[in-house]
C-alpha positions as CSV (number, residue, x, y, z in Angstrom):
1,M,83.1,73.4,89.3
2,G,83.3,69.8,90.1
3,I,85.7,68.1,92.5
4,I,87.9,66.7,89.8
5,S,88.2,70.0,88.0
6,G,89.1,71.7,91.3
7,L,91.8,69.1,92.0
8,V,93.2,69.6,88.5
9,V,93.3,73.3,89.1
10,L,95.1,72.9,92.4
11,A,97.6,70.5,90.7
12,V,98.2,73.1,88.0
13,A,98.7,75.8,90.7
14,F,101.2,73.5,92.5
15,I,103.2,72.7,89.4
16,V,103.2,76.4,88.3
17,G,104.6,77.5,91.7
18,M,107.4,75.0,91.4
19,D,108.2,75.7,87.8
20,G,108.3,79.4,88.6
21,I,111.6,78.7,90.4
22,L,112.9,76.0,88.2
23,D,112.3,77.8,84.9
24,E,112.5,74.3,83.3
25,W,109.2,73.9,81.3
26,Q,107.9,77.5,81.4
27,L,104.6,76.3,82.7
28,F,104.3,79.4,84.9
29,Q,104.0,81.6,81.8
30,P,100.5,83.1,81.7
31,L,99.8,81.8,78.2
32,I,100.4,78.2,79.3
33,A,99.1,78.5,82.9
34,C,95.8,80.2,81.9
35,T,95.3,77.7,79.1
36,L,95.8,74.7,81.5
37,V,93.3,76.2,84.0
38,G,90.9,76.8,81.1
39,L,91.2,73.2,80.1
40,A,90.5,72.1,83.7
41,T,87.4,74.2,84.0
42,G,86.1,73.6,80.5
43,N,86.6,77.2,79.2
44,V,89.6,77.0,77.0
45,G,88.8,80.0,74.8
46,S,88.7,82.5,77.7
47,G,91.8,80.9,79.2
48,I,93.8,81.4,76.0
49,L,92.6,85.0,75.6
50,L,93.4,85.9,79.2
51,G,96.8,84.2,79.0
52,A,97.7,86.0,75.8
53,T,96.8,89.4,77.3
54,L,98.7,88.7,80.6
55,Q,101.7,87.4,78.6
56,M,102.0,90.7,76.9
57,I,101.8,92.5,80.2
58,T,104.3,90.4,82.0
59,I,106.7,89.8,79.1
60,G,109.2,92.4,80.4
61,W,109.1,91.2,84.0
62,M,112.3,89.6,85.1
63,N,114.5,89.3,88.1
64,V,117.5,91.6,88.1
65,G,120.3,90.6,90.5
66,A,118.8,90.2,94.0
67,A,115.6,92.1,93.1
68,V,112.6,89.8,92.8
69,A,110.2,90.8,90.1
70,P,106.4,90.7,90.6
71,D,105.2,87.1,90.4
72,I,103.8,85.7,87.2
73,G,102.5,82.3,88.1
74,L,100.1,83.2,90.9
75,P,98.2,86.0,89.1
76,A,97.9,83.8,86.0
77,V,96.3,80.9,87.9
78,V,94.1,83.1,90.1
79,A,92.9,85.3,87.2
80,A,92.2,82.2,85.0
81,L,90.3,80.6,87.9
82,L,88.1,83.8,88.2
83,V,87.5,84.1,84.5
84,C,87.1,80.5,83.5
85,G,85.7,79.2,86.8
86,P,82.3,79.5,88.4
87,A,82.7,83.2,89.0
88,A,83.0,83.8,85.2
89,I,84.0,87.4,85.5
90,S,85.2,89.3,82.4
91,I,88.7,89.2,81.1
92,K,89.2,92.9,81.9
93,N,88.2,92.4,85.5
94,G,90.3,89.2,85.7
95,I,93.3,91.3,84.7
96,A,92.4,93.8,87.3
97,F,92.6,91.1,89.9
98,A,95.8,89.8,88.5
99,I,97.8,92.9,89.1
100,P,97.5,92.9,92.9
101,F,98.0,89.2,93.0
102,A,101.3,89.7,91.2
103,V,102.5,91.9,94.1
104,I,101.1,89.3,96.6
105,G,103.0,86.6,94.8
106,Q,106.2,88.7,94.9
107,I,105.8,89.1,98.7
108,L,105.2,85.4,99.2
109,N,108.1,84.5,97.0
110,V,110.5,86.6,99.1
111,F,109.0,85.1,102.3
112,V,109.5,81.5,101.1
113,R,113.0,82.2,99.9
114,K,114.0,83.5,103.3
115,R,112.4,80.6,105.1
116,I,114.0,77.8,103.1
117,V,117.6,79.0,103.7
118,R,117.9,76.3,106.4
119,F,117.2,73.7,103.8
120,I,120.2,75.0,101.8
121,H,122.5,74.3,104.8
122,Q,121.0,70.8,105.1
123,A,121.7,70.2,101.5
124,D,125.3,71.4,101.9
125,R,125.8,69.0,104.8
126,A,124.3,66.2,102.8
127,A,126.6,67.0,99.9
128,N,129.7,67.0,102.1
129,A,128.7,63.6,103.6
130,G,128.1,62.2,100.1
131,N,124.4,61.6,100.8
132,L,123.0,62.5,97.4
133,S,119.6,61.0,98.0
134,K,119.1,63.2,101.1
135,M,120.3,66.2,99.1
136,N,117.7,65.5,96.4
137,R,115.0,65.2,99.0
138,V,115.9,68.5,100.5
139,H,115.8,70.2,97.2
140,L,112.4,68.7,96.4
141,L,111.1,69.7,99.8
142,S,112.1,73.3,99.1
143,L,110.3,73.2,95.8
144,C,107.2,71.9,97.5
145,F,107.1,75.1,99.5
146,Q,107.2,77.1,96.3
147,G,104.3,75.0,95.0
148,L,102.3,75.7,98.1
149,R,103.0,79.4,97.6
150,V,100.6,79.3,94.6
151,L,98.4,76.5,95.7
152,M,97.2,78.0,99.0
153,P,96.0,81.3,97.6
154,T,94.3,79.4,94.8
155,L,92.5,77.2,97.3
156,L,91.3,80.3,99.2
157,I,89.9,81.8,96.1
158,M,88.1,78.6,95.3
159,L,86.4,78.6,98.7
160,I,85.0,82.1,98.2
161,S,81.4,82.2,96.9
162,P,81.1,83.2,93.2
163,H,78.2,85.5,94.1
164,Y,80.4,87.4,96.5
165,L,83.1,87.7,93.8
166,H,80.5,89.2,91.4
167,H,79.4,91.6,94.2
168,L,83.0,92.6,94.8
169,V,83.6,93.3,91.1
170,N,80.4,95.3,90.8
171,Q,81.6,97.5,93.7
172,V,84.6,98.7,91.7
173,P,83.9,102.2,90.2
174,V,83.6,102.4,86.4
175,V,86.4,105.0,86.2
176,V,88.7,102.5,87.9
177,T,87.9,99.7,85.5
178,N,88.2,102.0,82.5
179,G,91.6,103.2,83.8
180,I,92.7,99.6,84.2
181,D,91.5,98.8,80.7
182,V,93.7,101.6,79.3
183,S,96.7,100.7,81.4
184,I,96.5,97.1,80.2
185,G,97.1,98.3,76.7
186,L,100.0,100.5,77.8
187,L,101.6,97.7,79.8
188,A,101.3,95.3,76.9
189,A,102.9,97.8,74.6
190,V,105.7,98.5,77.1
191,G,106.4,94.8,77.6
192,F,106.5,94.2,73.9
193,A,108.8,97.2,73.4
194,I,111.2,95.9,76.0
195,I,111.5,92.6,74.2
196,M,112.0,94.3,70.8
197,N,114.7,96.5,72.3
198,M,116.5,93.5,73.6
199,T,116.3,91.3,70.5
200,I,116.0,93.4,67.4
201,D,119.0,95.0,65.6
202,K,119.3,97.6,62.8
203,H,119.0,95.1,60.0
204,L,115.6,93.9,61.3
205,W,113.9,97.2,61.6
206,W,113.0,97.2,57.9
207,W,111.4,93.8,58.3
208,L,109.3,95.1,61.2
209,L,108.3,98.2,59.3
210,G,107.4,96.1,56.2
211,G,105.3,93.7,58.3
212,F,103.5,96.5,59.9
213,L,102.7,98.2,56.6
214,L,101.6,94.8,55.2
215,A,99.3,94.2,58.1
216,V,97.7,97.6,57.9
217,A,97.3,97.8,54.1
218,S,96.3,94.2,53.4
219,G,93.9,93.6,56.2
220,L,95.0,89.9,56.5
221,N,94.5,88.0,59.7
222,I,97.3,87.2,62.1
223,F,97.5,83.6,61.0
224,I,98.2,84.5,57.3
225,L,100.7,87.2,58.4
226,T,102.5,84.6,60.6
227,I,102.8,82.2,57.7
228,I,104.1,85.0,55.4
229,G,106.6,86.0,58.1
230,L,107.8,82.4,58.6
231,V,108.3,81.9,54.9
232,L,110.3,85.2,54.5
233,T,112.4,84.3,57.5
234,I,113.3,80.9,56.1
235,I,114.2,82.6,52.7
236,Y,116.3,85.3,54.5
237,I,118.2,82.7,56.6
238,W,118.8,80.5,53.5
239,L,120.1,83.5,51.4
240,S,122.3,84.7,54.3
241,S,123.9,81.3,54.6
242,R,124.6,81.1,50.9
243,H,126.2,84.6,50.8
244,P,128.1,85.2,54.0
245,D,129.4,88.6,54.7
246,S,133.0,88.8,53.5
247,S,133.8,91.7,55.7
248,N,133.2,89.6,58.8
249,D,135.6,87.0,57.5
250,S,138.3,89.6,56.9
251,G,137.7,91.1,60.3
252,D,138.1,87.6,61.9
253,V,141.3,87.1,60.0
254,N,142.7,90.5,61.2
255,E,141.7,89.7,64.8
256,Q,143.5,86.3,64.5
257,D,146.6,88.0,63.1
258,D,146.7,90.5,65.9
259,F,146.2,87.7,68.4
260,D,149.1,85.7,66.9
261,K,151.3,88.8,67.0
262,E,150.6,89.3,70.7
263,L,151.5,85.6,71.3
264,D,154.8,86.1,69.5
265,D,155.6,89.2,71.6
266,L,155.1,87.2,74.7
């Protein structure tokens, strides 16, 4: 890997680390981060395949309250570097490396969050003094530490010899790699099931069942099925807008009447 490619990978790692906190452009998502690393290293196909697999695994990872979920950006960048970079390990082994790096990223995330508390107090003092430029600098400085959280481990991986990485991968027993391969499928299914449980309702289950039966019976590829699903979705939304549910309207009227009665009582 050349110097320019290495600098681009480090820039991607830095931006991914910052965006993992901002949640602004979603660049830390594995599908995007792995694709960007694949573009930087000249191996876009492997980056997309790795990112799609990691995306299904991490799709249910989210912070709940004060609990910090396993990191997404760091394992995506590191795994993409190992798969698409000079080491050129397999996607299965790349995902095997991604899982422990997700825990490492989680630990580093908590460590950085604790250390930048002092910057929050500086930002508060700057806000009280009306110094908005200083407040912006403090926020950007804290973001830089989050960027370094992903950049530094990526740089360390880049300094390791690809031959040593291959030797390290070969030392892993076959039973472990096979177990990881099976768990990848399970994690992807669980992540997708979590998203389905959060978004789907009883009116959409029939569409899911129909799409599954169509995919199995027809043997069409995913692109054709996506086009069919998009067309059916547009038709369904168009028909729903032309024939709104009258029961919902009556329910809204009844609720409005009850609300007006309560106002009159007051």
